[in-house]
C-alpha positions in Angstrom: -55.8 150.9 40.8 -57.4 153.5 43.1 -60.6 155.0 41.7 -60.4 158.8 41.5 -62.8 160.9 43.3 -65.1 163.1 41.3 -66.4 166.7 41.4 -69.6 167.7 39.9 -70.4 169.9 36.9 -72.8 172.6 37.8 -73.1 174.0 34.3 -76.3 172.0 33.7 -78.0 174.4 36.2 -76.5 177.5 34.8 -73.1 178.7 33.6 -70.7 180.4 36.1 -71.6 184.1 36.4 -75.1 183.7 35.0 -76.7 184.1 38.4 -77.0 187.9 37.9 -78.8 187.4 34.6 -81.1 184.8 36.2 -81.8 187.1 39.2 -82.8 189.9 36.8 -85.1 187.4 34.9 -86.6 186.2 38.2 -87.4 189.8 39.2 -88.9 190.6 35.8 -90.9 187.4 35.7 -92.3 188.1 39.2 -93.4 191.6 38.1 -94.9 190.2 34.9 -96.8 187.6 36.9 -98.1 190.3 39.2 -100.0 191.8 36.3 -102.2 188.6 36.3 -103.8 190.0 39.4 -106.3 192.0 37.3 -107.4 188.7 35.7 -108.2 187.0 39.0 -111.9 187.1 39.1 -114.4 184.4 40.1 -115.5 184.1 36.5 -112.0 183.6 35.1 -111.9 181.0 32.3 -110.1 177.7 32.8 -107.8 178.6 29.9 -106.7 181.9 31.4 -106.3 180.1 34.8 -104.1 177.4 33.3 -102.0 180.1 31.7 -101.4 181.7 35.1 -100.4 178.4 36.6 -98.0 177.8 33.7 -96.4 181.3 34.3 -96.1 180.5 38.0 -94.4 177.2 37.2 -91.8 178.9 34.9 -91.0 181.4 37.6 -90.5 178.5 40.0 -87.9 177.0 37.6 -85.8 180.1 37.6 -86.0 180.4 41.4 -85.0 176.7 41.8 -82.0 177.0 39.5 -80.7 180.0 41.4 -81.2 178.3 44.8 -79.8 174.9 43.7 -76.6 176.4 42.2 -75.9 178.5 45.3 -76.7 175.6 47.6 -74.5 173.1 45.9 -71.6 175.5 45.5 -71.8 176.4 49.2 -71.8 172.8 50.2 -68.3 172.4 48.8 -67.0 174.9 51.3 -69.5 176.1 53.9 -67.0 178.6 55.5 -66.2 180.5 52.3 -67.4 184.1 52.8 -68.0 184.7 49.1 -70.1 181.6 48.7 -72.1 182.5 51.8 -72.7 186.0 50.5 -73.8 184.6 47.2 -76.2 182.2 49.0 -77.6 185.1 51.0 -78.2 187.2 47.9 -80.0 184.3 46.1 -82.2 183.7 49.2 -83.1 187.4 49.2 -83.9 187.4 45.4 -86.1 184.3 45.9 -87.9 185.7 48.9 -88.6 189.0 47.2 -89.9 187.2 44.1 -92.1 185.0 46.4 -93.5 188.1 48.0 -94.4 189.5 44.5 -96.5 186.4 43.7 -98.0 185.5 47.0 -101.3 187.2 46.1 -102.2 184.2 43.9 -102.3 181.7 46.7 -104.4 184.1 48.9 -106.8 184.8 46.1 -107.4 181.1 45.4 -107.7 180.0 49.0 -110.4 182.7 49.6 -112.5 181.7 46.6 -116.1 180.4 47.2 -116.1 176.6 47.3 -118.0 176.2 44.1 -115.6 178.4 42.1 -112.5 176.7 43.6 -113.9 173.3 42.6 -114.6 174.4 39.1 -111.1 175.7 38.5 -109.5 172.7 40.3 -111.3 170.3 38.0 -110.1 172.2 35.0 -106.5 172.4 36.3 -105.4 168.9 35.1 -102.0 168.0 36.6 -102.1 170.9 39.0 -105.2 169.7 40.9 -103.4 168.3 43.9 -101.4 171.4 44.6 -104.6 173.4 44.4 -106.4 171.0 46.7 -103.5 171.5 49.2 -103.9 175.3 49.0 -107.6 174.9 49.9 -106.8 172.5 52.7 -104.2 175.0 54.1 -106.5 178.0 53.9 -107.4 177.8 57.6 -103.7 178.2 58.4 -102.7 180.9 55.9 -102.5 184.4 57.2 -103.3 187.6 55.3 -101.1 188.6 52.4 -99.3 191.4 54.3 -98.6 189.0 57.2 -97.3 186.3 54.9 -95.0 188.9 53.2 -93.6 189.9 56.6 -93.0 186.2 57.6 -91.1 185.6 54.3 -88.8 188.5 55.0 -88.6 187.7 58.7 -87.3 184.2 58.0 -84.3 185.5 56.1 -82.9 187.1 59.2 -84.6 184.8 61.7 -84.8 181.0 61.4 -82.8 180.8 58.1 -80.0 182.8 59.7 -80.0 180.7 62.8 -79.7 177.5 60.8 -76.9 179.0 58.7 -75.0 180.0 61.9 -75.5 176.5 63.2 -74.0 175.1 60.0 -71.1 177.5 60.1 -70.2 176.8 63.7 -70.5 173.0 63.5 -68.8 172.6 60.0 -65.8 174.4 61.4 -65.2 171.9 64.2 -61.8 170.3 63.9 -60.4 167.6 66.2 -56.9 166.7 67.0 -56.4 162.9 67.1 -53.4 160.7 66.6 -51.3 163.6 65.5 -53.8 164.7 62.8 -56.4 167.4 62.5 -59.7 165.8 61.6 -63.1 167.0 60.3 -66.3 165.6 61.8 -66.6 163.4 58.8 -63.0 162.0 59.3 -63.7 161.4 63.0 -66.9 159.5 62.2 -64.7 156.7 60.8 -63.3 156.1 64.3 -66.8 156.0 65.8 -67.1 152.8 63.7 -63.8 151.4 64.7 -63.3 147.8 65.9 -61.3 149.1 68.8 -63.3 150.3 71.8 -60.7 152.9 72.7 -60.9 154.6 69.3 -64.7 154.5 69.3 -64.9 156.1 72.8 -62.3 158.7 72.0 -64.1 159.7 68.7 -67.4 160.0 70.5 -65.9 161.9 73.5 -64.1 164.4 71.2 -67.3 165.1 69.3 -69.6 165.2 72.3 -67.1 167.4 74.3 -66.9 169.9 71.4 -70.6 170.1 71.2 -70.8 170.4 75.0 -68.3 173.3 74.9 -70.6 175.0 72.4 -73.9 173.9 74.1 -74.9 177.4 75.2 -74.8 179.0 71.8 -76.1 175.9 70.0 -79.0 175.4 72.4 -79.9 179.1 72.2 -80.0 178.8 68.4 -82.3 175.8 68.8 -84.5 177.5 71.3 -84.9 180.5 69.0 -85.8 178.2 66.1 -88.4 176.4 68.2 -89.8 179.6 69.6 -90.1 181.0 66.1 -91.9 177.8 65.0 -94.2 178.0 68.1 -95.3 181.6 67.7 -95.7 181.5 64.0 -97.5 178.1 63.6 -99.4 177.6 66.9 -100.1 181.2 68.0 -100.5 182.9 64.6 -101.6 180.1 62.2 -103.6 178.1 64.7 -102.2 174.6 64.4 -103.3 172.5 67.4 -99.7 171.3 68.2 -96.2 171.3 66.8 -96.1 168.0 65.0 -99.4 168.7 63.3 -97.6 171.4 61.3 -95.3 168.7 59.7 -98.2 166.2 59.4 -100.3 168.7 57.6 -97.4 169.7 55.3 -96.9 166.0 54.5 -100.6 165.5 54.0 -100.5 162.7 56.6 -103.3 162.2 59.1 -102.3 162.8 62.7 -103.7 159.3 63.5 -101.2 157.7 61.0 -98.2 159.3 62.7 -99.6 158.4 66.2 -100.0 154.8 65.0 -96.4 154.8 63.6 -94.9 156.2 66.8 -96.9 153.8 69.0 -95.9 150.8 66.9 -92.2 151.7 66.9 -92.1 152.2 70.7 -93.5 148.7 71.0 -90.6 147.1 69.0 -88.5 144.8 71.2 -86.4 143.1 68.6 -83.5 145.6 68.8 -83.0 145.0 72.5 -82.6 141.4 71.7 -80.3 142.2 68.7 -77.9 144.4 70.8 -77.5 141.6 73.3 -76.7 139.3 70.4 -74.3 141.8 68.8 -72.4 142.2 72.1 -71.8 138.4 72.0 -70.8 138.4 68.3 -68.4 141.3 68.8 -67.0 140.1 72.1 -68.2 143.0 74.2 -68.7 142.0 77.8 -70.3 145.2 79.0 -71.9 147.0 76.0 -72.9 150.6 76.2 -73.9 153.5 73.9 -70.3 153.8 72.6 -70.6 150.3 71.1 -73.9 150.2 69.2 -72.3 150.8 65.8 -69.4 148.5 66.4 -68.6 146.8 63.1 -68.7 143.1 62.6 -65.3 141.7 63.6 -64.7 140.2 60.2 -62.5 141.9 57.5 -63.9 145.2 56.3 -63.9 145.4 52.5 -62.2 148.3 50.8 -64.7 149.8 48.4 -63.2 152.6 46.2 -65.5 155.0 44.5 -65.5 153.2 41.1 -66.4 149.8 42.6 -69.2 151.3 44.6 -70.5 152.9 41.4 -70.5 149.5 39.7 -72.3 147.8 42.5 -74.8 150.6 42.8 -75.7 150.3 39.1 -75.9 146.4 39.4 -78.2 146.7 42.4 -80.8 148.9 40.7 -80.3 147.0 37.3 -81.1 143.7 38.9 -84.5 145.1 40.0 -85.5 147.1 36.9 -83.9 148.2 33.7 -85.4 151.7 33.9 -83.9 152.3 37.4 -80.5 151.3 36.1 -80.8 153.8 33.2 -81.8 156.6 35.5 -79.0 155.8 38.0 -76.4 155.7 35.2 -77.5 159.1 33.9 -76.6 160.7 37.2 -73.0 159.5 36.9 -72.7 160.1 33.1 -73.8 163.7 33.5 -71.1 164.4 36.1 -73.5 165.2 38.8 -71.6 163.7 41.8 -69.2 165.3 44.3 -67.5 162.5 46.2 -64.2 163.7 47.9 -63.8 164.4 51.6 -62.2 167.7 52.4 -62.2 170.3 55.2 -65.1 172.7 55.4 -67.2 170.7 52.9 -70.7 169.9 54.2 -70.7 166.7 56.1 -73.0 163.7 55.3 -74.6 163.3 52.0 -77.6 164.5 50.0 -79.4 164.4 46.7 -80.6 167.7 45.2 -82.8 168.0 42.1 -82.8 171.6 40.9 -85.8 171.1 38.6 -87.6 168.2 37.0 -85.8 168.8 33.8 -82.3 168.7 35.3 -80.6 165.4 36.3 -80.2 165.2 40.1 -77.0 166.0 41.9 -75.4 163.9 44.6 -73.1 165.2 47.4 -71.1 162.4 49.0 -68.2 162.1 51.4 -66.8 158.8 50.1 -64.7 157.1 52.7 -64.2 153.8 50.7 -66.1 151.5 53.2 -69.3 149.6 53.3 -71.1 152.6 54.7 -70.0 154.6 51.7 -71.5 152.0 49.4 -74.9 152.1 51.2 -74.8 155.9 51.2 -74.2 156.0 47.4 -77.1 153.5 46.8 -79.3 155.6 49.1 -78.6 158.9 47.4 -78.9 157.4 43.9 -82.3 156.1 45.0 -83.4 159.7 45.6 -82.1 160.6 42.2 -84.0 157.8 40.5 -87.2 158.8 42.4 -87.0 162.4 41.2 -86.4 161.4 37.6 -89.4 158.9 37.6 -91.6 161.8 38.9 -90.4 164.2 36.2 -93.7 163.4 34.4 -95.4 165.6 36.9 -95.3 169.4 37.0 -92.6 171.5 38.6 -95.1 172.1 41.4 -95.9 168.5 42.1 -92.9 166.3 41.1 -91.1 166.5 44.5 -92.3 163.7 46.8 -93.6 164.6 50.3 -91.3 163.7 53.2 -92.9 160.4 54.2 -92.4 159.1 50.6 -89.2 161.0 49.9 -87.1 158.2 51.4 -89.0 155.4 49.7 -86.7 154.7 46.7 -83.5 155.4 48.6 -84.3 152.8 51.4 -85.7 150.4 48.9 -82.4 150.6 47.1 -80.6 149.8 50.4 -82.9 146.8 50.9 -82.0 145.6 47.4 -78.3 146.0 48.1 -78.6 144.0 51.4 -80.3 141.1 49.6 -77.8 141.2 46.8 -74.9 141.1 49.2 -76.5 138.3 51.3 -77.0 136.2 48.1 -73.4 136.7 47.0 -71.7 136.2 50.3 -70.3 133.3 52.4 -71.9 132.5 55.7 -69.3 134.3 57.7 -69.7 137.3 55.5 -73.5 137.1 56.0 -73.1 137.8 59.7 -71.4 141.1 58.9 -74.1 142.0 56.4 -76.9 141.2 58.8 -75.2 143.2 61.6 -74.9 146.2 59.2 -78.6 145.8 58.1 -79.9 145.6 61.6 -77.8 148.6 62.6 -79.3 150.6 59.8 -82.9 149.5 60.7 -82.2 150.7 64.2 -80.8 154.0 63.0 -83.8 154.6 60.6 -86.6 153.4 62.8 -86.0 153.4 66.6 -83.4 156.2 66.6 -85.5 158.5 64.4 -88.7 158.0 66.4 -86.9 158.8 69.6 -85.6 162.0 68.0 -89.2 162.8 67.2 -90.2 162.1 70.8 -87.5 164.4 72.0 -88.8 167.1 69.6 -92.3 166.7 71.0 -90.9 167.4 74.4 -88.7 170.2 73.3 -91.4 172.0 71.4 -93.6 171.7 74.5 -91.0 172.8 77.1 -89.1 175.5 75.2 -92.1 177.9 75.1 -92.3 177.3 78.9 -88.8 178.5 79.4 -86.8 175.2 79.2 -83.0 175.4 79.9 -80.4 173.5 78.1 -80.1 171.2 81.1 -83.8 170.4 80.9 -83.4 169.5 77.2 -80.4 167.4 78.0 -82.3 165.5 80.7 -85.2 164.9 78.2 -82.9 163.5 75.6 -81.1 161.3 78.0 -84.4 159.9 79.3 -85.3 158.9 75.8 -82.0 157.2 75.3 -82.4 155.2 78.5 -85.9 154.1 77.5 -84.9 152.8 74.0 -81.9 150.9 75.4 -83.3 149.7 78.7 -82.3 146.1 79.4 -79.9 145.9 76.6 -77.0 148.4 77.2 -75.9 151.3 79.3 -76.0 155.0 78.3 -73.2 157.2 79.7 -74.2 160.6 81.0 -72.2 162.4 78.3 -74.6 161.3 75.6 -77.1 163.8 76.9 -75.4 166.3 74.5 -76.0 164.2 71.4 -79.2 166.0 70.4 -77.0 169.1 69.6 -75.4 167.0 66.8 -78.7 166.3 64.9 -79.0 168.9 62.2 -82.5 167.8 61.1 -84.1 168.9 64.4 -82.7 172.4 63.8 -83.4 172.8 60.1 -86.5 170.7 59.6 -88.7 170.1 62.7 -90.3 166.7 62.9 -88.6 165.6 59.7 -87.1 162.6 61.4 -90.2 160.4 61.6 -90.3 160.3 57.8 -87.2 157.9 58.0 -89.1 155.5 60.2 -92.2 155.9 58.0 -90.1 155.1 54.9 -88.1 152.2 56.4 -91.1 150.3 57.7 -93.0 151.2 54.5 -90.2 149.8 52.4 -90.1 146.6 54.4 -93.9 146.2 53.7 -93.3 146.9 50.0 -90.4 144.5 49.8 -92.6 141.9 51.3 -95.1 142.4 48.4 -92.2 142.2 46.0 -91.1 138.8 47.5 -94.7 137.5 47.2 -95.4 138.7 43.6 -92.0 138.9 41.9 -91.6 141.2 38.9 -95.4 141.8 38.8 -94.7 144.2 41.6 -92.4 146.4 39.6 -95.0 148.4 37.5 -97.0 149.2 40.6 -93.9 150.3 42.5 -92.6 152.5 39.7 -96.0 154.0 39.4 -96.0 154.8 43.1 -92.6 156.6 42.7 -93.8 158.4 39.6 -96.5 160.2 41.5 -93.9 162.4 43.2 -96.0 164.9 45.1 -99.0 164.9 42.8 -101.3 163.1 45.3 -101.5 162.4 49.0 -99.3 159.6 50.4 -102.4 158.1 52.0 -104.2 157.8 48.6 -101.1 156.7 46.7 -100.4 153.9 49.2 -104.1 152.8 49.3 -103.6 151.9 45.6 -101.0 149.4 46.5 -103.0 148.0 49.4 -101.6 149.8 52.5 -103.7 151.7 55.1 -101.2 154.0 56.9 -103.6 154.9 59.8 -103.8 151.2 61.0 -101.2 150.3 63.6 -100.9 146.8 62.0 -99.5 148.5 58.9 -96.5 149.5 60.9 -96.3 146.4 63.1 -96.4 143.8 60.3 -93.1 144.8 58.6 -91.3 144.2 62.0 -91.4 140.5 60.9 -88.6 141.2 58.5 -86.4 142.6 61.3 -87.4 139.6 63.5 -86.4 137.2 60.7 -83.0 138.9 60.3 -82.4 138.6 64.1 -83.3 134.9 64.0 -81.1 134.3 61.0 -78.2 136.0 62.7 -78.8 133.8 65.8 -78.9 130.7 63.6 -75.5 131.4 61.9 -73.8 132.7 65.1 
């Protein structure tokens, strides 16, 4: 029996048609909050200060509900004009409310150090967010300037990203007598047949190349906006430092991560082995995700759900309960359809609302891993619900922790339950994923470093293409060829448009998870409480401090080099059974 696909129930956020009432409430709450301005004096009592923080948190809940509902609804059909108009209205409401309350951050960041410390000590669970405001004070502009930037972004960088999504989500491809979405075509990129893989990549790359002028101009505008605001106005020393500071990660830690990853040689060895396993005589970039030649299991939605729950349940009962809650609440949208947002994501509207999962379930092994990954995000958010609305969301470097740990648990479960010939396929899939999360993401970051340097200097689309192709050739040197056409691939990477320097967080998380899984193998179930505690911190303390508690120093290069042993072991095991 085929498992039916599911659509989510958004009523847990708010009922249909209630957005107008919530928008009115948001506006009224923002005006009410603004009255607190008269109380903001250096001698304000801790009790009065906490009341203001509580009011701010409640306002955040309303804003988050409006944004989440609009975003989820839009993801079902990104070309629908009514949904886009609704999303625009919500963005405007939230920006206007944000402008009404922006004075609070400015008041607190300008306080004398002694007063700020007194209030931070009395703030209880809010202390970290207040510490971050103080840490960011050197980069915060005046209140009128911040108001202008908030409004400017609505018609600037936000609009550019929306235009990018509208253009690319409407791409349709004619292949084998059918009209396919990008998501449909991705299946052929993973085909066992070279001709299908090549055609799928060529169709995609050619479409992006045809639109390269407008897409590149959008990207250049986004990067220029980022440069002028953050480097010229705010005074950050370089582009990636903006993300590092936002993540509360030392620049040295990210430099150590990038350096360690560029030194990894195991994947070049792996791709040569994969070419032999898959019978590819002259491997090139079209072939890196070639599936293992064994039989591909059919994994309908219902079966993937069962395996996902078993995977988390085998590790910890609490994780199983939180994963099951997501499905039981009807918070999953799984079907593939035209104009739906591609890929997958997990969105948690507020800490009190069970997370939502957007999937495009194709019924293959990749779909299973995607489900496990996104459920991991949902578990993480629920474990951190003990924090405040202002601190429960994990910073980017830790945001992928539970999701990738779930993937590692799934891989080990499948390896335990499989025959030796099946293990080869699982190891190929695992190593492909490690490549995609570690090497590929760091080279996206290296491209971004070059782009953010060269675009303010007047870089053309061809200069950007050459920079991207150079990175591809460096990462694959000595293992496979890179056709010229792949110089356009960077145009297909939405993260570099929407979230500059987001990508290194995947490599950070993957290597971190390998280190954590090593601790789990060494200590067994004794590891579980420490790991769940790490996840429960959410964004309530710095990643550096949270990981120090578990024994990891993220600024040391060895912290990032040591987990590579797990990858090396997988390559050796694959060599042994091949």
